[in-house]
C-alpha positions in Angstrom: 0.0 0.0 0.0 1.3 3.4 -0.9 -1.2 5.8 0.6 -0.4 9.5 0.6 0.3 11.2 3.9 -2.7 13.5 3.6 -5.0 10.4 3.5 -3.2 8.9 6.5 -3.3 12.2 8.3 -7.1 12.3 8.1 -7.3 8.8 9.6 -4.8 9.2 12.4 -7.1 11.0 14.9 -9.6 8.2 14.7 -6.8 5.6 15.1 -5.4 7.3 18.2 -8.8 7.7 19.8 -9.8 4.1 19.0 -12.7 5.1 16.7 -11.5 3.6 13.3 -12.9 0.6 11.6 -10.8 -2.6 11.4 -10.2 -1.9 7.7 -8.9 1.6 8.3 -6.8 0.5 11.3 -5.2 -2.1 9.0 -4.4 0.6 6.5 -2.6 2.7 9.2 -0.7 -0.4 10.5 0.5 -1.3 6.9 1.5 2.3 6.2 3.6 2.3 9.4 5.6 -0.7 8.3 6.4 0.7 4.8 9.3 2.7 6.0 11.1 3.9 9.2 10.0 7.5 8.3 6.4 6.5 8.4 6.8 5.0 11.9 8.6 8.2 13.1 5.7 10.3 11.7 3.2 8.1 13.6 5.1 8.3 16.9 5.3 12.1 16.5 1.5 12.3 15.9 0.9 10.0 18.9 3.0 12.2 21.2 1.1 15.3 19.9 -2.2 13.6 20.6 -1.1 12.7 24.2 -0.1 16.4 24.8 -3.5 17.8 23.7 -5.0 17.9 27.3 -2.1 20.0 28.4 -2.7 22.4 25.5 -6.3 22.7 26.4 -5.4 23.6 30.0 -2.9 26.2 28.7 -5.6 27.9 26.7 -7.7 28.5 29.8 -5.1 31.1 31.0 -6.0 34.1 28.8 -3.1 36.6 29.4 -4.7 39.2 27.1 -7.9 39.4 29.1 -5.9 39.6 32.4 -3.8 42.5 31.0 -7.0 44.3 29.8 -8.5 44.2 33.3 -5.2 45.5 34.9 -5.1 48.4 32.5 -8.6 49.4 33.5 -7.6 49.4 37.1 -4.7 51.6 36.3 -6.8 54.2 34.6 -9.1 54.5 37.6 -6.3 55.2 40.1 -5.3 58.7 41.2 -2.1 60.1 39.8 -0.6 60.4 43.3 -0.9 56.6 43.7 0.7 55.9 40.4 3.8 54.2 41.8 1.7 52.0 44.2 -0.5 51.0 41.3 2.5 50.1 39.2 3.8 47.9 42.0 0.4 46.2 42.4 0.2 45.7 38.6 3.7 44.1 38.7 2.6 41.8 41.5 -0.7 40.9 39.8 1.2 40.1 36.6 4.2 38.4 38.2 2.2 36.0 40.5 0.4 34.2 37.7 3.6 34.0 35.7 5.5 32.4 38.6 2.6 30.1 39.4 2.2 29.1 35.7 6.0 28.7 35.2 6.1 26.4 38.2 3.1 24.5 36.9 4.7 24.0 33.5 7.9 22.9 35.1 6.2 20.4 37.3 3.9 19.2 34.5 6.8 18.7 32.1 8.6 16.6 34.7 5.4 14.6 35.2 4.9 14.2 31.5 8.4 12.9 31.0 7.8 10.4 33.8 4.5 9.3 32.3 6.1 8.9 28.9 8.5 6.4 30.4 5.8 4.5 32.3 2.9 4.9 29.8 2.5 1.9 27.4 0.3 2.0 24.3 -0.9 -1.4 22.9 -1.0 -1.6 19.2 -1.9 -4.3 16.6 -0.5 -5.0 13.2 -2.4 -7.3 10.8 -1.3 -9.0 7.6 -3.8 -8.9 4.8 -4.9 -12.1 3.0 -2.3 -13.4 0.6 0.4 -11.1 2.0 3.4 -11.6 4.4 4.1 -8.5 6.6 7.6 -8.0 8.2 8.3 -5.5 10.9 10.5 -4.9 14.0 9.4 -4.5 17.6 10.9 -1.8 19.9 13.4 -4.2 21.4 14.8 -5.2 18.0 12.9 -8.5 17.7 12.0 -9.2 14.0 8.5 -10.5 13.2 7.0 -12.0 10.0 3.2 -12.2 10.0 1.6 -14.7 7.6 -1.6 -14.1 5.6 -4.7 -13.2 7.7 -2.7 -13.0 11.0 -2.4 -10.3 13.7 0.0 -9.4 16.5 -0.8 -7.3 19.5 2.2 -5.7 21.3 3.2 -2.6 23.3 5.0 0.4 21.9 7.8 -0.3 24.4 8.5 -3.2 26.7 8.5 -2.5 30.4 8.5 -4.7 33.5 10.0 -8.2 33.8 8.6 -9.6 30.5 8.3 -8.7 26.9 4.8 -10.0 26.1 2.9 -10.1 22.8 -0.3 -11.8 21.7 -0.6 -13.7 18.4 -3.6 -14.7 16.3 -2.7 -16.7 13.2 0.8 -17.5 12.1 4.1 -15.7 12.8 7.8 -16.2 12.7 9.9 -14.6 15.5 13.6 -13.8 15.6 13.8 -12.6 19.2 16.4 -10.1 20.3 18.2 -11.6 23.3 17.7 -10.0 26.7 18.5 -12.2 29.7 16.9 -9.8 32.1 13.6 -9.6 30.2 12.3 -12.9 28.7 10.1 -12.7 25.6 6.7 -14.4 25.8 4.2 -15.1 23.1 0.5 -15.7 24.1 -1.1 -18.0 21.5 -4.6 -18.6 23.0 -4.0 -21.0 25.9 -0.3 -21.7 25.1 2.5 -19.5 26.3 5.9 -19.6 24.5 8.7 -18.0 26.5 12.3 -17.4 25.3 15.4 -15.3 25.9 16.7 -15.0 22.3 15.8 -17.4 19.6 14.0 -18.1 16.3 10.7 -20.0 16.0 7.4 -20.3 14.2 4.0 -20.3 15.8 0.6 -21.2 14.3 -2.5 -20.4 16.3 -5.6 -19.6 14.3 -9.0 -18.9 16.1 -10.8 -21.5 14.0 -8.5 -24.3 15.0 -8.3 -26.2 18.3 -4.5 -26.6 18.4 -1.4 -24.5 18.5 1.9 -25.5 17.0 5.5 -24.3 17.6 8.4 -25.1 15.4 11.8 -24.2 16.9 14.6 -23.1 14.4 17.3 -22.2 16.9 17.7 -21.5 20.6 15.4 -22.8 23.2 11.8 -22.2 24.2 9.7 -23.1 27.2 6.1 -24.1 26.8 3.3 -23.6 29.4 -0.4 -22.9 29.7 -2.5 -21.1 32.2 -6.3 -21.6 32.5 -8.3 -20.3 35.5 -5.1 -19.3 37.2 -3.8 -22.9 37.0 -0.4 -23.1 35.3 0.8 -26.2 33.6 4.5 -26.4 32.4 5.2 -28.7 29.4 9.0 -28.3 29.4 11.5 -27.0 26.8 12.0 -27.6 23.1 15.2 -28.2 21.2 16.0 -26.9 17.7 14.4 -28.9 14.9 11.4 -29.9 16.9 7.7 -29.3 16.2 5.4 -29.2 19.2 1.6 -29.4 18.9 -0.6 -28.3 21.8 -4.2 -29.7 21.8 -6.7 -27.4 23.6 -9.2 -30.2 24.5 -6.6 -32.4 26.3 -4.1 -29.7 27.3 -1.3 -32.0 26.1 1.7 -31.4 24.0 3.2 -33.8 21.4 6.6 -33.1 19.9 8.6 -34.6 17.1 11.7 -33.9 14.9 10.9 -32.2 11.6 12.6 -30.5 8.7 12.0 -26.9 9.8 12.5 -25.4 6.3 9.0 -26.7 5.3 7.3 -24.8 8.1 9.1 -21.4 7.6 9.2 -21.3 3.7 6.1 -19.0 3.7 8.3 -16.1 4.9 9.8 -15.9 1.4 6.4 -16.4 -0.3 6.7 -20.1 -0.9 4.3 -23.0 -0.1 6.1 -26.2 0.6 4.3 -29.6 1.1 6.1 -32.8 2.0 3.8 -35.8 2.2 1.0 -33.6 3.7 -2.5 -34.9 3.7 -4.8 -33.2 1.2 -7.0 -31.9 4.0 -4.0 -30.0 5.4 -3.0 -28.8 1.9 -6.6 -27.5 1.4 -6.5 -25.7 4.7 -3.2 -23.9 4.0 -4.3 -23.0 0.4 -7.5 -21.6 1.8 -5.7 -19.1 4.0 -3.0 -18.3 1.5 -5.5 -17.4 -1.3 -8.3 -16.2 0.9 -10.8 -18.7 -0.5 -13.0 -21.5 0.9 -11.9 -24.9 -0.2 -14.3 -27.8 0.3 -13.4 -31.4 -0.1 -16.4 -33.2 -1.5 -15.0 -36.7 -1.5 -13.7 -38.0 1.8 -11.5 -40.5 0.1 -9.1 -37.8 -1.2 -8.7 -36.2 2.2 -6.0 -38.8 3.0 -4.0 -38.4 -0.2 -0.4 -37.5 0.6 0.9 -34.6 -1.4 4.4 -33.3 -2.2 5.1 -30.0 -4.0 6.6 -26.5 -3.8 4.8 -23.5 -5.0 6.5 -20.2 -5.8 4.4 -17.2 -7.0 1.7 -19.4 -8.7 -1.8 -18.1 -8.6 -4.8 -20.2 -7.4 -5.7 -21.6 -10.8 -2.1 -22.7 -11.5 -1.9 -24.4 -8.1 -5.2 -26.3 -8.7 -4.0 -27.4 -12.1 -0.8 -28.7 -10.6 -2.9 -30.6 -8.1 -4.9 -32.2 -10.9 -1.7 -33.4 -12.6 -0.1 -34.9 -9.6 -3.2 -36.4 -7.8 -6.4 -38.0 -9.0 -8.5 -35.0 -8.2 -10.6 -32.4 -10.1 -11.9 -29.0 -9.0 -14.7 -26.5 -9.5 -14.4 -22.8 -8.7 -17.6 -20.9 -7.7 -17.1 -17.1 -8.0 -17.8 -14.7 -5.1 -21.2 -13.1 -4.7 -22.2 -9.6 -3.8 -23.9 -9.3 -0.4 -26.6 -6.8 0.5 -24.1 -4.9 2.7 -21.8 -4.3 -0.3 -19.2 -6.9 0.7 -18.4 -10.0 -1.3 -18.4 -13.7 -0.2 -15.2 -15.7 -0.6 -14.6 -17.7 -3.7 -15.4 -21.4 -3.2 -13.3 -24.2 -4.6 -14.8 -27.7 -4.6 -12.3 -30.6 -4.7 -13.6 -34.0 -5.9 -12.2 -37.3 -7.0 -11.4 -37.4 -10.7 -13.7 -39.4 -12.8 -12.1 -42.2 -14.7 
């Protein structure tokens, strides 16, 4: 997205006050990630917004009206009391100035302290079919997969660096032994010091998976204030947490398959067709329906780079005994469109 700043400038007040739609918030989030300059402009706007209450209070002190009243008093005094009047005027003028100067000094000190302690939560979302990469304030690098979102603070304070993930993300965490990094993925907590790992935790699924590339992570969950620790992972492992049983199963895997999406690639290595359909649905923002249960268990092996949906489906037809039908999206009464539907079925002999 390459929106002009004038367009962004019109949306910023609504963003900072929390009054924007999800679509417009996503536009601001994407604009912020386009360049460091955009993020600097956003931070400057945010600071100006936070300072507005102070400006409003400053406007309440009308120095011109005060001076006008003082001049009226001077004109009503006798000439013989001119010097006394001047002294009184000086006192009347000086007292508010001293009080106000002291107020500004104290308030500025307070504001600086608040800026250190005040934490603003923000969310960056990745649109369907896109991969979004950005850095957190501590230097941690994040890649967000299609249709995913990450909530995080503008600065990390306290004993932990905590973020909340919905969807899929790859983290390359900046090491800080005094402040561990924790990802909340629904019920599962992933805690690290400095490492690289992939997390998949979509709202419509009942499991969360973690693939560790390097370093070490500690897995735990907390439900109704009851914490359960599952232990630590080693590089090259994939752990799957089941929400219903609250158990974790781990196995050795080839991690390249699970992180290839960062570079825009889809890699399948003996994946069941049901899993292939699920990943393609998210990648292309379509609804894929398997009409024949027999083909759900087909194992599929392929690597896709920059192919569109039709090209991928045609490659599926060549390598597996399946066929497909695409149903176009429909316009809804509210002006939005339904997702395209793709029906997979067994190829007729």
